[in-house]
C-alpha positions, 0 to 999 in steps of 0.5 A: 807595273811600269808607267809606260805600260799603264798609260796606254791601258788608261787611255783606252779605258777612258775612251772605250769604257768612260767615253770621255771627250778628247779634251778630257782625256788629254787633260787626264793624261797630262795629269797622269804624266805630271804625277808620274814625273813627281813620283819618279823624281822621288823614287816612289813606285805607284804601288807604294804611294801614300796620301802624304805623297799626293798631298805634297804634290798638290802643295807643290802645285799651290806653291807654283801659284796654280789657281785653285780651280786648276788644282782642283781639276788636276786632283780630279785627274789624279783621282781618276788615274788611281781609281783605274789602277785600283780597278785593274788591281795594279795597286792594292789600295787607293791613296787618292780617296782622301785627297781633298780639293782646294776650296773654290769660289762659289759660282751660280748654279745651273739654269734650266730652260723653260722647255726643260722645266716643262719636261720635268713636269710632264715626266711626273706620273700623276697616277701615282700617290705623289704625282700631283704634289710633285708637279705642284712643287716644281711649279711653285719653286719655279713660279715663285722663286722660293728657297726649298726651306720656304717651300716645305714650310708653306702654309695654306693660310698664307696663300690668297688664292683670289689675289694669287699672292703668297706670304713667305717667311724667309731667312731671319724671319723676314716676310715678303709677298710673292705673286704666284703664277696661275700654273702654281695656283692651279697645281696646288688646287688640284693637289689639295683637292685630290692627293692631300685630301686623303692623307691622314695628316698628323697632329700639328701638320694640318696647316702645311701644304706639302706633306709626305704620304705619312702625313708629315711635312716634307723635308728638304732632302725629299724635295732634292731627291724628287727633283733629281729623279724628275730631271733624270726622267726628263733626260737632264744630265746636269745636277739639279737642286731646288736652288736651280729652279729659284735661279732659273726663275730669277734668270728668266725674269732678268733676261725678259727685261724685268726690273732688278729691284723687283727680282730682289724683292721676289727673292727676298735678298738681304738687300731688301728693306725691313719686314715692317716696311716691306709688308706695307709695300704695294705689291701691284708693281711686283705682279706687273713685273712678273706678268710682263716678263716671266714665262709662267705668267704669260699663259 
């Protein structure tokens, strides 16, 4: 089929079926025009396009000095066009499926608002077998700024409920003391007294706090799935991960005026002092920073 006949159908598809914005549709049409021009110059029909042809097109973009981010966005447009043509049976196979984007610089993840986090928690059904556990997980990830690996390895013996402090074993076996929010303490207490108390805990798993219904320690993947389901139920369309809550924790502290050094210590970044020195550090100043600047500690 001639590209002049494909283009209006593709534009209508993006508008009516995918509901893309004007800017996105225009960008994808420009991408389609570019790949069409490339193929015309080489006398290649869309039905005959191979992955090597698309890779050559991408190589030309890179040779022109186009930024990796712009190249990645163009590739996204090309993939969209070929998906459409495959769906409409214009082409038999989709050569763009294996087209790879250039590696991009790592950027900071999304930040949730306090209201969005509250909505995620409120959407969890506490009448279910894991509702109180899931609420406690969200409160702890957000209230303590933990990595997901630190959360799934949390042990009851490492929580001082009276002082509301958690001993965290992080990367490189480094340890740090983290003040816990009253909300996370309460959520863990509720979970321990109800759902967790009736689980048939498997041997060797007794010390860990967050368990699955079969009595074994939760995996990181289970936490990912739970959080994304909670985000969807709360009407949050962005991609959410445990690190989103960790980054939200740090961002809200920073926006509230907390000392940057205290935030680094709470997160357990590599710039901290050695474990031996840190474990002898008075944690009272950390608690003061959190109490003063984090929304979960003000009520």
